[in-house]
N, C-alpha and C positions, 0 to 999 in steps of 0.2 A: 504493500500500500504506500502511495506517495505521501510524503510529509504534509503536503497541503490538501490531501484528499478530503473533499467535502467542504473545504473552506477557501476554495479558489476565489470566491466572490468577495472575500474580505481581506485577503492577504496579497500584498505586493512585494516583489523581489527588488533588491538593490534600491530601496527608497531613500532619497536624501533626507537626513535628519536635521540639518542646519536650520531649515525654515520652522522647525518645531521648538527652537530654543531662542531665547532673547538675544544671545550673543551672535546667532546666525553663523556659527562655526561648527565644523565637523563633517565627517564622511557619511557613508550610507549604512543603512541597516540591511543585513542579509535578507531578513524577512520583516515585513512591517504589516501590522493588522489593526483594523478599526472595527471591532465587533459591534453589531447593532443591538445586541441584547445579552443578558446574562448567560443564557443557554449556549450561545455561540462562544462566549468568553471561556466558560468552563470547559467545553469540549476542545477548544483550541489549546488551552493550557495543558490539559491532560495529554493530548496528542503529542505536543512538543516535549513535554516532560518525560513521557514514555520513550521518546527517541533520544533522551539525554541531551536535548538542545538547551542552550542558555535562554532564559526568558527575562526580559526587563519591561518595566512600565514607564512610559513617559507622560508627564502631566503638562503643565504650562511651560516647562523648560526654563524657568526663571533663573535658577542657580545651578545650571547644568552645563558642563563642558564635555563635548563629544570629541574623541580623538579623530584626527583627520583621516586615519586609516579605516574608520568606520567601526561597526559593531557586529560581531558574529551572533548568530541565532536570531531569536524573535524579539521584536520591540512592539509593545502593544500601546495603543493610544485610545483612551476612553472619552470620546467626544459625543457619542450618540445620546439622544434624550433619555434613554433608559438608565444611564449612569449619572445623569445630572438633575435628579429629582430633588424637590424640597417641599416638605409638608410641615404645617404647624398645628399642634393640638394642645391648646391651653399654653402651658409654659414649656412644652417640649417641641424641639425642632428636629426632624429627621431629614438628613441630607445625603444625597448620593456622593460617592467619592470623586466623581468627575466634575461636580458642581464648583463653580468659581467661588473662591473665598469671599469676594466682593458681594456676590448674591446672597450668601449666608448673612453677612454683616447687614446688608440693606433690609433683609427680611426681618431680622431680629429687632432692628430699630423701629421698623414700621409696625411691628406687633407689640412694641413696648416691652421687650425682653432685653435686660441689661447685660453688659459684658462685652459682647462682640464688637460694639462700636469702637473699642480700643484698637481693634485691628484694621480700621479703615485705611484704605490706600495700600495695603499689602497685597502683592500679587500671589498667584498660585491657585491650586485647587484644594478642596477639603482633604482629599487623600494625602496630598503632599504636606499640607499644613499639620495634619495629625501625625504623620510619620516623623516630621522634623520638629513637632511641638512648637509651632510658630508663636512668637511672643512679641509684645510691645507694651511699653509703659509699665513693666513689672507684672503683666498679666499674660498667661499663656492659654492656648486653646484647649489644652488638656484639662484645665480646671473644670470645664462644664460637661465633659464626656460622661455619659451614662453607660453606653455600650457601643461596640463597633462590630459590624459584620465583615469578615475578611475571607479572602480566597488564598489558600496556600499554593505553593509551587507545584504540588501534586494535584491540584484542582479540587481540593476539599473545602467546602464552605464551613466556617466556624464563627460562632458568635462569642466575642470577647466581652465579658461583663466588667463593670467598673473595678471590682475588687481584684481582677486579674491583670489590670493595666497599670503601668507606671510611666510617669512623665517627669523629665528633668530638663535642664537647660538645653533647648534646641535638639532634643532627642526623645524618643519614646520606645516602649516595648512592642509597638506595632510594627513588627519586622516582616510580616507576611507579604506575599507578592502584591496583592491588591486589597485596598480598603474599599469594599463595595458600598457601604453606607455607615453612617454614625448617628447616634441619637444624643442630643444635648438637652440638659435641663438648666433653665435659666430663671433668674429672679425678675419679677415684674417691676417696671418703673414707667412713669409717663412717657409716651413716645415723643412728646414735644421736648422734654428734657434731654432725651437721648439724641434726638436730631441735632439740637444745639451743640451738645458735647461732641458729636461726630463731626460736625462742620468745622469746629475749632481745631480738632485733631487733624483733620484733612488739610487744613491750611498749613499747619506746622509741618506735617509730613511732606507736603509738596515742596516746601522750602528747603527741606533737608535731603531729599532724594534726587538722583539724576532724572532728567526727563525720560518719559517712557519711549521717546523716539530714539534715544541713544541705545547702542548695543553695549549695555553696561551690566555688571553683576557685582554682588557682594563678595568680598574676598575671604575674610577670616572671622572666626567667632570671637566675640569679646571675652576678655579674661576677668571673670568676677566683676569687680567694680571698675575695671579699666577698659576703656574702649579701644578696640584694635586700631581704629583710625588715629587715635591720639598717640599710641605707641609707634605707629608707622611714621607719624609726623615728627615725634621726638627723636627718632632714629635718623632724621634728615633725609627721608626718602620721598618726600612729596614731589610729584612730577616724574618719578622714575618711569622709565620706558623700556620695553623689550619688543623689538620689531614694530608691529603696528598696534601694540597694546600699551596703554598708559594709565597710571594712577590718576584719578579724578582730583582736581585741585580743591574743590569744595569739600570733599570727604575722601581722603586717600585710602579708605577701606573699600572703595568702589574702584573698579577699573573699567575703562572704556576701550572697546575694540573698533578699530577703523575697518573700512571695507578692505577685504583681502587678508585680514588677520588670520592666523593659524592657531591650532591648539598648542603647538610648540611655543609660540609667542607667549601665550597665557601661562603655560607651565614654567617657562623661563622666568617670567615676572614673579610668579608665586614663589619660586625657589629663591630668587634674589632677595625678596622682601623678608621671607622667613629667615634666611641666613644672616642678613644684616641686623634684623631686630634681635636675633639670638646673640650675635657677637657684641653689639653695642649696648643692649639693654638687659641681656641675660633673661629674655622672655621667649617662650615658645608659642608661636601662633599656630592654631589649628585651622585648616581650610574650612570655610563654610560652603564652598562650592563643591558639588558632586562631580566626580570625574569618571567618565566611561572610557 
């Protein structure tokens, strides 16, 4: 039986991955799939798993660097409506893993459910946000999770309850292949108050982050109470460049890729910054960007 047997309509070979990332860098996926429903997703994962093929999931590609040589195996992109659902029942919101984080934030504010307004302006999907425990202003998304339905690399569906989950700084115990959906329990607050708070936070965030039109990404995780950007600046690295990739002047923990930049340019810049910060400040920076 062919590896693609039964799934030819949703799998493409040698698909360019750069357009699925904010950096617009990287080679092709050997196999690329966009399932239209959960049944297709489960069957596809089982088929590739049984063939011992690598399987990866790509979301919004916000903090993702793909090697110019490309990616072996299967890359799955969950953009179909079945994976982007959102329902509200009193103070509970159930959200599909492919749903944009911004849609979750907007729905919570509209329904008068407090907490998610803190995450306004952050990119990504619910699945990615939960996997990385996205945070802002001292609040992380894991705070409100009641349960998560996941799919393992073997194609098995599992429901993870709150007591089996753990969340820490920009990481979680949700390590399964796919986060299918998650349920959040939130506290009520007047929608008018939440809207005003969200608008203020949005103004601040827009002033601090690079334009969405730039091919830019976050570089390193902050170290406790110290911002990675401050350490990079203290090390005298502001404006450091490698090939067609350069640290952003307004926040040196972001880098900007020009047209024609390569993954090697990014990796070279990462290594330079890590080495110099270690030598000059005796601090170890951990990459925030995922590297394939």
